[in-house]
Structure formats: C-alpha cells, structure tokens
C-alpha positions in Angstrom: 114.6 74.1 21.3 112.8 77.4 22.1 112.0 78.2 25.7 108.3 78.0 26.5 107.3 81.5 27.5 104.1 80.3 29.1 106.0 77.9 31.4 105.5 78.1 35.2 108.4 77.4 37.5 108.2 73.9 39.1 108.1 75.3 42.6 105.0 77.4 41.8 101.8 75.9 43.4 100.0 76.3 40.0 102.6 74.1 38.2 100.7 70.8 38.5 97.5 72.3 37.0 99.5 74.1 34.3 101.4 70.9 33.4 98.2 68.8 33.3 96.6 71.3 30.9 99.7 71.2 28.7 99.6 67.4 28.5 95.8 67.5 27.7 96.4 70.0 24.9 98.8 67.7 23.2 96.6 64.5 23.5 95.6 63.1 20.1 91.9 62.5 19.3 90.6 60.5 16.4 88.2 62.5 14.2 86.5 62.3 10.8 89.0 63.6 8.2 86.2 65.3 6.2 84.5 67.3 9.0 87.2 67.2 11.7 84.8 66.2 14.4 85.0 63.3 16.9 81.2 63.2 17.1 81.0 62.1 13.4 83.7 59.4 13.9 81.9 58.1 17.0 78.6 58.0 15.1 76.8 60.6 17.2 76.3 63.2 14.4 77.3 62.2 10.9 78.6 64.6 8.3 77.5 64.4 4.7 80.7 62.6 3.7 80.9 60.1 6.6 80.6 57.0 4.3 83.7 57.9 2.2 85.6 59.9 4.8 88.8 58.5 6.4 89.9 59.3 10.0 92.8 61.2 11.4 94.2 62.1 14.8 94.4 65.8 15.8 95.7 67.3 19.1 93.1 68.7 21.5 94.4 72.2 21.2 93.8 72.1 17.4 90.2 70.9 17.9 89.6 73.6 20.5 90.9 76.2 18.0 88.6 74.9 15.3 85.6 75.2 17.7 83.5 72.8 15.7 82.0 70.8 18.6 81.9 70.8 22.4 84.9 69.3 24.1 82.7 66.5 25.6 82.9 64.8 22.2 86.6 64.4 22.4 86.9 63.8 26.2 89.6 61.4 27.3 87.2 58.4 27.3 87.0 58.8 23.5 90.5 57.4 23.3 88.9 54.0 24.1 85.8 53.8 22.0 83.2 51.1 22.2 83.9 48.3 19.8 82.2 48.5 16.4 78.8 46.8 16.3 78.7 43.4 14.7 76.1 42.0 12.2 73.5 39.9 14.0 73.5 37.3 11.2 77.2 36.7 10.4 79.1 38.5 13.1 81.0 40.7 10.7 82.1 44.1 12.1 79.9 46.9 10.7 81.3 50.2 9.4 82.2 51.7 12.8 80.8 52.9 16.1 77.2 54.0 15.9 76.7 52.4 12.4 73.6 50.5 11.6 74.4 49.9 8.0 73.9 46.3 7.0 76.9 44.1 6.1 77.4 42.3 2.8 75.7 39.1 4.1 72.2 40.5 3.5 
C-alpha cells in the first residue's frame, strides 16, 4: 500500500481535523445515475431523465470534484432520507422522495 503523502503525524494538533476530513471525503452519497446529483435523487431538482434513471453511490470527494451542486445537497443527513411518500388511496410507496406521481391504483 502506498504511503499517503498528505498524512499528518498523529501527535500533530491538526491530526483530528485532518482525519475527520479524510473520512468525510470517502463517505458514500446516493445520487441520480443520470445527472450525478443528490438533489435529483432527493426530489429537490429533477433532471430530464429522472423517471428512467437509476441511482448509484459516489464518494464525497468525487462529487466535490464534479462541482455539480452545493455540498448541502449531500450533507451527512442525506444518508438517512425521509421515507418515500405513500399513495393516499392505497398506501403504496410512490416513486421516491419528493415524488408526487400517482400510483397505479388511480
């Protein structure tokens, strides 16, 4: 395994902040596979292909490098999204968070 050249010695006072950032950079975030944004998957701003797009998980550092959205959209709370809305008539789960598309019972 290659030595991390950006590593800070553990006895350095800045070690804890550096390590916390390193862990945050590797955290996986669920995003829309088509547009690579968490905002689309969460139903905040949909892309043109949101209906047919799948989802994938990307590390925070990759999303930051892409620069497609503000980091607030993939904050740590996004790992535990609100449950998908349910149909008021039959109780079936709708397409996903933020979706208002009707289910098949209508």
